[in-house]
N, C-alpha and C positions, 0 to 999 in steps of 0.2 A: 952778739947774743950771749956769749959767755960772760961778758962784763956785767950785763944787766942781771943775769942769773946770780952771779957772785954778790953783786951789790944788794940784791933783794933778799937772798937767803942765807948769806954768811952770818948776818947778825942773829938769825934764828938759832944757828948752831952754837954761837957764843953765849947768848943770853939764856938759852934753855938749860945750859949747864950751871948757871949761877943760881942764886937763891930763889925759892919759889915765890909766886906772887898771889894776890887775891883777886886778880882779874879773871873774868870768865873766858874760857877758850872760845876762839872764833875761827870759822872756816872762811877761807878765800875760795870763792866759787867762780867758775867760768861758764858762760852760756854757750851751748852747742849752736853753731850757726845754722844748722839744718832743722833741728827739732825744737830749738828754743829751751830745751831742758837745761837745768843747772847741774854742773858736775863739781863735786868737791875736789879742789886742786891742792890746797895746803891747809894745815891746821896751825893756827897761831897760839903759842903758849909760852910761858916763861917771861913775857914782857910785863912791865908794870901795868901797862894798858894794852891788852892784846888787840882791841878794836882799833886803836890809833895806829898800831904797827901794821895791821892788816890794811888799813886805808892808805898808808904810805906805800906799801907794796902794790896795792891796787892802782894807785895813781901812776907809779912808775911803769907798770905793765900796760896800762891804758894809753900812756904816752908813747910807748914803744910799739904797741899793737892797737892802733885806734879803731880798727874794724871789729875787735873782739870786745865782749861785754864781761865785766867782772863785778862781783859784789862781795860784801863781808856779812856773814850771818853767824849768830851765836850757835854754839854746839848744842 
C-alpha cells in the first residue's frame, strides 16, 4: 500500500515545485460505494498535462483497487 501511494503521489510533490504550467487543474475523484456520490480525493497541478497525470494515477489505483471507481474532472 505504501509503495502505490509513493509511486502515485511522489511525482506530484516534485513537479508541483517546478515551473508552472498552462494545463487546467484536475481533480481525482472516488465514488462512494454506498451512495454513489463522487468525493474529491486529490488535485492535480504542476504537470505539463494535469489530465494525463490524473489518468495515470487513476489507472494505478483502479488496478490496485478494482472494486472502487475513480474519475478525473476539471476544477
